C-alpha angles and dihedrals in degrees: 000000000000130000133198135192097284095054092050093060096081121044120203115273108187136171117268116261091187138015110187092181088076093064089086088067100049113117117261124235090255092055090050090050090050087052093056090050092058134235140247111268118253125243125230139297098059111193136165127164092170095238087139139085096035086222130354140066120329113282111273093223086076106020139042111257094242137070104078099254113151125214113210144126095236109069105046118076115234096336123199092251135005105296134013136196112253124201116199142144097285120093125230090270091055096252122121120258093237099042089217132097097225115091113269125170135212142092115345130167124000135193118205125185123227115255110287122201110235092154117131094028124118136211089262095062093085097233113183137168118209133179143165120239138184131195112215129014144214084297091069146256115343122239120262121267116244136155091265097036106041111195110171148118118231135184121213128191127208113234129207089264094059096252127127120236126196109238105170137004135186117200114203116250093192092266134115106232132206115242112287129191122233126191122203120198109223095177095123128104094238091065099040098085136113098256098050118154137169127207135195114208121186127201125197144100106352093195101067145354096275093114110056135166126186130204124199142167102023114190125178117173147130127251095043097153099160093075115202094004092058099078102120143026118251096287143157110183145174112254128180140281127004130277108250091026139050108350093212142037126070129272111344119256112281087222118086096219108016146031090227137002142176112282093229092054090051090051093049093059114107097258108003090224088067087077089061126096115260091199108045115159152098143233120273127205128215102208097172115133097194135032118350115249123226120287115287131232119237125204130188121191138173131205139163119254141268096034108326119153116254113283092207145290120293091181135030118158148131115238135193112228120256110253109172106045097017093220128072139153129259118199141174140176115273089192089069090085121063114225118217110259098215114142099237121103112264142184117217122199116208110195130190118195134182120213097209100161091232120163102199109093091205093069099042097088092062089061092076135061132168142187126206120211122195123216101190131117106306143065122234134178090180128072096225100260126098121216095164139018132229132191143197118255106261100228115191095203136029126021122350112259117252142191120213132182123209119224124190111213127215089205134005113280143162127250110226101177146343125233118211129189107220118188113205114205133200091265096045105070102146130086117259136225117226135180119209119199145185119214131188120230115267111189092319102322137072116288113250090239119057119231089220138357137187127192121202137156118247113216121235115247100026117232115286110285097014119126100160120047114213121213113194121205116233087244129010112267119235113233134175135181106348123359139168130226129182150116144265136187141175115259095242085197090288139101105245112204131204131184121273117197107211096189095063136060140195131223117276115279093010098114117065133183127200122216127211090271092061094252118141123214132169118263140204134187122235114189111208116283094004143092119267113289143133141091124237108237100243126131131187116213114216132201106210091246094313102146100192132065109234122212090236092054092050093047093048090050091060091069129073133183122221132227096017114198090043139185102209113311117071130181124209118215118194143059121341118285135189105225141353130216135175121227126194127230093280096047099261116143106239099168136019129193109257114251090245090058098038112145097011113137095224117080117197100198126198120239108295127175116259112271148087119314137167123233107212116202119197113210127216094262091051099259120128138219130190135212126188119244130191117202119197 
């Protein structure tokens, strides 16, 4: 198989057949047991706009902890409010429903409400259910619905006899739709009982996430006399993405070029604020059904986590509300606020808040959105989440194909390692050999001969909790100006997949692909039915001009924390250790692993304030290594 310049312009962008990161959100055995025991019925009104959690399964206060739907702000396109519940072909544990790569169609995710008490109401009480829905996602256009390939979203209602009745269905027309509102009349005796429930069921490709449907802004209440116009509360909300840019994702990256970068490289910019985004912002939605309220005030602040005081305002403005269309973007300049240039790693939180003067506490959370940016020891164009996969062309002759990213330094440095995001599918069950390399710049493209290379075997599956696999060079590699870092591998007769983040981008001509003749050419990703977008999930780790690989650094790199950020329970992947402890930002020990649990890889932490911590692992010989942990 040969390739020339033209074929190297577009790199594959394919739906995800597995997303192991979702495994952290799968319901536990105890939660499933509690589901079987039943729950107390909810009282009206029922409302969920999926602003929480930031990512995970729908909150159990409103929804049964099963079904596989994922709440996030990265899959739905221009949702009504920050976050939506997406139903696709991946289970709660991130594996596909079919377990095979070949397309297979049937029932995929579902979303079922907790029991709701509608008992005692009559048909004159004007009880309606409304919701927003979308066909398709950031992944692309859904497949078309046919008798043999069902691709649809259906709503079922539970009657007083315990049966489920179909009340509404959308059958895919091979189009990605904007969000639309649907109103369901519940003014019938069969629905007005004390154990009422409603359920969304999606059908589509059971082998990947190509067929996605999203649900947002669910309202169930009595006294809704305005009919079809009464689909929301009085609400102005933050949404996702930016008009004229990516249509999904949350607040844009506060960095101008990257999603993350080494703190010393940030400090070396002249001035450091030149690394910050001059157009930081997000879409906002006007969901009011009646008269428009007065213009709103918008505030953007930044502070250092875990509990630093605000460093300043990057946005302060009064905005008229969008009317037609009822969604518009609001932006400011992140570079208006200087960031302290201390050499210690830091996480900065950029927040955008709307002062909407709303009186309903249910809608207040969707007035605020934030984005964290990490200044640590690595570069990233991606945001850490995969929505698609890509792969190298499996040439059977000539050189192995390769991807390489270009990075432009603010000061000379050393590359210590490269982090890759492999995605193992149902048909790819073996370990894989991979070679990571560093190339010098040669007239604007990678030099034909790498400066350094390292070949390793990535295990399949990765150790529990790992998402990125880090390959460390035998010695750090000296780089100056512009350099390239990437990976290659033989085809081994398999398609070898890597994560592709569709909500991030990279500068023009900064991703290169090598064909089997050794020729390099620039590459872009084009998800199906969309414009070019996406960032290959590949991150070089730098040393701040440290030229030698220390034993402590190599040992620490063998451990990974998952999930990270976390909310209370943290797992440790890596070699055995003797004891774990958690240190706060100033190095004080605030929690130690109980003796009975010493060395266990799962840490059940007490309640700790949100912020940055260090997990210190004591090894069998008494030495210690530390790994950074972010608690939300």
